[in-house]
C-alpha positions in Angstrom: 6.8 -23.2 25.3 7.5 -21.3 22.2 10.1 -22.6 19.8 13.2 -20.7 18.4 11.3 -19.9 15.2 8.5 -18.2 17.0 10.8 -16.4 19.4 13.0 -15.1 16.8 10.1 -14.0 14.5 8.6 -12.2 17.6 11.9 -10.2 17.9 11.7 -9.1 14.2 8.2 -7.8 14.8 9.2 -6.1 18.0 12.0 -4.4 16.1 9.5 -3.3 13.4 7.0 -1.9 15.9 3.4 -1.4 15.1 3.8 1.1 12.2 6.5 2.4 9.8 7.2 3.9 6.4 8.4 0.8 4.4 9.6 0.4 0.8 7.1 -1.7 -1.2 8.4 -3.3 -4.4 5.9 -4.6 -7.0 6.2 -6.2 -10.5 3.8 -6.4 -13.2 3.2 -9.3 -15.6 5.9 -7.9 -17.9 8.5 -8.1 -15.1 8.8 -4.4 -14.8 9.7 -3.7 -11.2 8.9 -0.5 -9.2 9.4 0.5 -5.6 8.0 3.3 -3.3 7.9 4.2 0.4 4.4 3.6 1.8 2.8 4.0 5.3 2.3 0.6 6.8 1.0 -0.8 10.1 1.8 -4.3 11.5 -0.7 -6.5 13.2 -0.7 -10.1 13.8 2.7 -10.6 12.0 1.1 -9.0 8.9 1.6 -5.8 7.0 -1.3 -3.4 6.1 -1.4 -0.4 3.7 -3.8 1.4 1.6 -3.5 2.8 -2.0 -5.7 4.0 -4.8 -6.9 2.0 -7.7 -5.6 4.7 -10.2 -1.9 4.1 -9.2 0.7 1.8 -10.9 1.2 -0.2 -7.7 -2.5 -1.2 -7.7 -2.3 -2.4 -11.3 0.9 -4.3 -10.4 -0.8 -5.9 -7.5 -3.7 -7.0 -9.6 -1.4 -8.7 -12.0 1.2 -10.1 -9.6 0.5 -10.5 -5.9 4.1 -11.2 -5.0 5.8 -8.3 -3.3 8.9 -7.3 -1.4 9.2 -4.9 1.5 12.4 -3.4 2.9 13.0 -1.4 6.1 16.4 -0.9 7.7 18.1 -4.3 8.0 15.0 -6.4 7.2 13.8 -7.6 3.9 10.4 -9.3 3.5 8.9 -11.3 0.7 5.2 -12.0 0.7 1.8 -12.3 -1.0 -0.5 -9.3 -1.1 -4.2 -9.4 -0.9 -6.8 -6.8 -1.4 -9.2 -6.5 1.5 -11.6 -3.8 0.1 -12.3 -0.2 0.9 -10.5 1.0 4.0 -13.5 2.6 5.7 -15.2 -0.8 5.6 -12.3 -2.2 7.9 -13.0 -0.6 11.3 -9.9 -2.3 13.0 -7.6 -0.9 10.2 -9.1 2.7 10.2 -8.5 3.2 14.0 -4.8 2.2 13.8 -4.2 3.9 10.5 -5.8 7.2 11.7 -3.7 7.0 14.9 -0.4 6.7 13.2 -0.9 8.4 9.8 -3.6 10.9 10.5 -2.9 13.2 7.5 -2.9 10.3 5.0 -6.1 9.1 6.6 -7.8 12.4 6.3 -6.6 13.0 2.7 -7.1 9.5 1.2 -9.1 6.9 3.2 -12.6 8.1 2.3 -11.8 8.3 -1.5 -14.1 5.8 -3.3 -11.2 4.3 -5.3 -9.0 3.8 -2.1 -8.3 0.1 -1.3 -6.8 -1.7 1.7 -4.2 -4.4 1.3 -2.5 -7.0 3.5 0.9 -8.5 2.9 1.4 -12.0 4.4 5.0 -12.7 4.7 6.5 -15.9 3.1 10.1 -15.1 3.8 12.0 -12.7 6.1 15.7 -11.9 6.2 17.4 -9.8 8.8 20.9 -8.8 9.0 22.1 -8.7 12.6 25.0 -9.1 15.1 26.1 -11.5 17.8 28.6 -9.4 19.6 30.5 -7.8 16.7 30.1 -10.8 14.4 27.5 -10.1 11.5 24.9 -12.7 11.0 22.1 -13.2 8.6 18.8 -14.5 10.0 16.3 -16.1 7.6 12.7 -17.2 8.3 10.8 -19.5 6.0 7.3 -18.5 7.3 5.0 -21.4 6.1 7.5 -24.1 7.0 8.4 -22.4 10.3 12.1 -22.8 9.6 14.7 -20.4 11.1 18.3 -20.2 10.0 21.1 -18.1 11.3 24.4 -17.9 9.4 27.6 -16.0 10.2 28.7 -13.6 7.5 31.0 -13.8 5.5 30.5 -17.3 4.4 31.7 -19.2 1.4 30.6 -18.3 -2.2 28.0 -21.1 -2.3 25.4 -19.1 -0.4 23.2 -16.4 -1.9 21.8 -13.6 0.3 
């Protein structure tokens, strides 16, 4: 039987679906932060996207693999890893082409295009139980789930 952590995490990924445009935030070694909306697809509780080596986000990722994602009421922190050229990843290409056909056709075959995966380390979701706002937090590696009612005292940082 699945534990509460797994069931709640599954509900986050069900809410996200299998693809979306998500804000990706990166930071370089000088702590300069930037963010942009990207085409992502989700598979096996991980986030996949492609980008070109000429872009700032690529340089940021090479210097600092820690990233943040944001979509609707969900914030994700994770580690980003380069997987190689998108066309070398058959499973990725089929899904990317299905959901983001124009991006696939315009960019995936470029020689300097690269595929990345974001492996979540922390997820936070704002939600409701009835009309009471709650904050759900997931520590992925430790498989810890926390649920806190909002507002709470000043000793908590969200």
